[in-house]
KEDREN-309606 format. One record per residue (C-alpha): x, y, z; residue in one letter; residue number from 1. Coordinates in steps of 0.02 Angstrom, whole numbers, always signed. Layout:
      u      v      w rest  nr
      X      Y      Z    A NUM
...
***
This chain:
      u      v      w rest  nr
   +345   +162   -950    X   1
   +202    +25   -983    X   2
   +227    -77  -1156    X   3
   +161    +42  -1295    X   4
    +72   -117  -1378    X   5
    -30   -148  -1228    X   6
    -77    +55  -1211    X   7
   -142    +47  -1383    X   8
   -235   -130  -1370    X   9
   -319    -73  -1202    X  10
   -502    -52  -1276    X  11
   -482   -217  -1401    X  12
   -430   -310  -1233    X  13
   -587   -270  -1139    X  14
   -684   -427  -1201    X  15
   -579   -545  -1194    X  16
   -554   -495   -995    X  17
   -725   -483   -950    X  18
   -766   -635  -1031    X  19
   -628   -744   -953    X  20
   -672   -913   -850    X  21
   -743   -888   -690    X  22
   -681   -703   -673    X  23
   -621   -576   -759    X  24
   -444   -572   -771    X  25
   -284   -573   -908    X  26
   -106   -615   -895    X  27
    +39   -498   -982    X  28
   +227   -530  -1040    X  29
   +338   -381  -1064    X  30
   +233   -284   -965    X  31
   +338   -137   -912    X  32
   +473    -36  -1008    X  33
   +619   -159   -984    X  34
   +758    -25   -954    X  35
   +623    +44   -798    X  36
   +606   -144   -743    X  37
   +785   -199   -725    X  38
   +817    -37   -603    X  39
   +680   -117   -486    X  40
   +732   -279   -506    X  41
   +917   -228   -457    X  42
   +832   -120   -306    X  43
   +727   -266   -251    X  44
   +853   -395   -256    X  45
   +979   -280   -156    X  46
   +845   -253    -12    X  47
   +818   -434     +4    X  48
   +994   -505    -17    X  49
  +1033   -363   +119    X  50
   +859   -388   +234    X  51
   +973   -383   +390    X  52
  +1033   -198   +356    X  53
   +865   -162   +260    X  54
   +739   -248   +375    X  55
   +658    -41   +445    X  56
   +595    -30   +269    X  57
   +491   -200   +296    X  58
   +331   -246   +377    X  59
   +247   -397   +383    X  60
   +330   -492   +527    X  61
   +168   -460   +623    X  62
    +65   -522   +504    X  63
   +138   -683   +495    X  64
    +21   -826   +543    X  65
    -11  -1004   +460    X  66
    -94   -962   +301    X  67
    +45   -811   +260    X  68
   +204   -855   +293    X  69
   +389   -792   +287    X  70
   +309   -642   +169    X  71
   +385   -457   +197    X  72
   +317   -296   +103    X  73
   +374   -118    +72    X  74
   +225     -4    +63    X  75
   +272   +153   +113    X  76
   +349   +268    -35    X  77
   +472   +354    +78    X  78
   +556   +174   +116    X  79
   +572   +111    -63    X  80
   +728   +126   -172    X  81
   +696   +276   -320    X  82
   +650   +168   -457    X  83
   +527    +73   -373    X  84
   +457   +234   -281    X  85
   +445   +295   -466    X  86
   +366   +155   -555    X  87
   +210   +122   -393    X  88
   +186   +308   -410    X  89
   +146   +273   -605    X  90
    +35   +125   -582    X  91
    -68   +232   -486    X  92
    -76   +404   -600    X  93
   -209   +447   -725    X  94
   -107   +384   -867    X  95
   -101   +203   -809    X  96
   -289   +223   -712    X  97
   -351   +262   -913    X  98
   -270    +80   -962    X  99
   -372     +8   -816    X 100
   -513    +99   -859    X 101
   -531    +45  -1026    X 102
   -484   -151   -995    X 103
   -590   -184   -854    X 104
   -741    -65   -889    X 105
   -735     -2   -716    X 106
   -755   +190   -741    X 107
   -718   +258   -565    X 108
   -571   +159   -524    X 109
   -459   +253   -406    X 110
   -286   +186   -335    X 111
   -249   +164   -158    X 112
    -90   +295   -103    X 113
    -84   +192    +40    X 114
    -46    +42    -39    X 115
   -138    -45    +92    X 116
    -69   -233    +70    X 117
    +29   -176    -85    X 118
   +181   -106   -147    X 119
   +354   -225   -152    X 120
   +316   -403   -101    X 121
   +455   -537    -47    X 122
   +416   -715     +3    X 123
   +568   -806    +65    X 124
   +613  -1000    +37    X 125
   +486  -1108   +139    X 126
   +369   -981   +117    X 127
   +174   -987    +60    X 128
    +27   -878    +32    X 129
   -130   -994    +50    X 130
   -283   -980    -63    X 131
   -391   -840     -4    X 132
   -504   -695    -53    X 133
   -447   -522    -30    X 134
   -529   -400    +93    X 135
   -646   -297    -14    X 136
   -692   -126    +55    X 137
   -616     -1   +174    X 138
   -668   +165   +257    X 139
   -516   +237   +235    X 140
   -490   +315    +91    X 141
   -602   +463   +105    X 142
   -765   +517   +165    X 143
   -856   +368    +61    X 144
   -845   +183    +98    X 145
   -739   +114    -63    X 146
   -738    -61   -133    X 147
   -601   -148   -191    X 148
   -612   -221   -354    X 149
   -458   -252   -446    X 150
   -286   -333   -413    X 151
   -141   -298   -508    X 152
    +23   -421   -486    X 153
   +183   -383   -592    X 154
   +331   -523   -539    X 155
   +510   -462   -527    X 156
   +640   -625   -529    X 157
   +739   -635   -685    X 158
   +753   -817   -640    X 159
   +615   -931   -568    X 160
   +614  -1101   -594    X 161
   +436  -1212   -600    X 162
   +503  -1316   -464    X 163
   +538  -1189   -342    X 164
   +352  -1174   -316    X 165
   +275  -1009   -304    X 166
   +150  -1003   -439    X 167
     -1   -914   -424    X 168
   -160  -1030   -417    X 169
   -332   -959   -477    X 170
   -464  -1058   -409    X 171
   -651  -1060   -444    X 172
   -765   -944   -341    X 173
   -820  -1102   -240    X 174
   -643  -1168   -192    X 175
   -675  -1324   -285    X 176
   -521  -1333   -377    X 177
   -386  -1221   -472    X 178
   -423  -1185   -643    X 179
   -263  -1079   -701    X 180
    -78  -1077   -619    X 181
    +32   -941   -691    X 182
   +237   -935   -659    X 183
   +288   -799   -587    X 184
   +401   -737   -732    X 185
   +503   -590   -751    X 186
   +384   -435   -819    X 187
   +233   -540   -813    X 188
    +88   -460   -727    X 189
    -88   -521   -698    X 190
   -240   -410   -689    X 191
   -400   -488   -604    X 192
   -561   -436   -519    X 193
   -574   -498   -342    X 194
   -757   -527   -331    X 195
   -779   -717   -306    X 196
   -591   -744   -350    X 197
   -502   -868   -236    X 198
   -323   -856   -260    X 199
   -119   -884   -196    X 200
    +18   -978   -181    X 201
     -5  -1123    -57    X 202
   +130  -1238    -88    X 203
   +279  -1186    +16    X 204
   +430  -1106    -92    X 205
   +595  -1221   -142    X 206
   +693  -1076   -205    X 207
   +872  -1093   -161    X 208
   +941  -1011     +8    X 209
   +978   -814    -34    X 210
   +844   -804   -149    X 211
   +650   -754   -137    X 212
   +500   -730   -233    X 213
   +500   -544   -272    X 214
   +320   -449   -349    X 215
   +248   -281   -348    X 216
    +69   -291   -298    X 217
    -69   -135   -322    X 218
   -267   -142   -281    X 219
   -391    -15   -366    X 220
   -549    +30   -295    X 221
   -733    +94   -345    X 222
   -879   +160   -264    X 223
  -1002    +25   -318    X 224
  -1026   -111   -198    X 225
   -982   -280   -238    X 226
  -1137   -408   -291    X 227
  -1066   -550   -155    X 228
  -1028   -507    +18    X 229
   -915   -417   +117    X 230
   -748   -466   +204    X 231
   -654   -347   +308    X 232
   -507   -464   +323    X 233
   -446   -593   +191    X 234
   -510   -775   +213    X 235
   -437   -928   +174    X 236
   -454  -1088   +111    X 237
   -475  -1212   +247    X 238
   -542  -1394   +156    X 239
   -681  -1318    +43    X 240
   -728  -1162   +120    X 241
   -663   -988   +149    X 242
   -634   -943   +333    X 243
***
């Protein structure tokens, strides 16, 4: 399902990934087999265009607050449509985990089969996601505490204009300034380590009514504690602090 050229290059990508500015990250284009991603795109567009009828699949209303506005998601596999279900399971399987381990150098990465915070995401006009540091540990994956290490985001909109906002912003670890802006183009993906890695899309979406920002999100864990503090929840940028 992954672009085979990326699979073949995974070992060579380890150095540029880990030596990226501020924290390890890399952006991919043409990430997924286009036939498979097209089916996922069609499913995600159908669900978001028919949200009233399909609302039972989504969560998110209870998670809305000033830092996370009009964002909805589907994390349960049995609530996903077939192609999306298949692709989500692929991103958690051993073949794909090997690809991630080669790039990141984190040999004990494991997926979260509960997709906590992950899965299919949709953010509607006027919605936003403030700059934040992700929660970075969980006690719900087994007998040992697990530490969140890596995020993978995959974008699904076949058309997305810069003036609609919604670009992912990567910020310096001290939240002093943004250093990279990534337009959520179709079949683009970003992989990044979350330690001291503030990110978000804080500007309210200006896309037309009937459109929304659609993506897939996956989070991967390790038994190795982080070098920074522990975050039991997301901490949001207010001024020059994460609160």
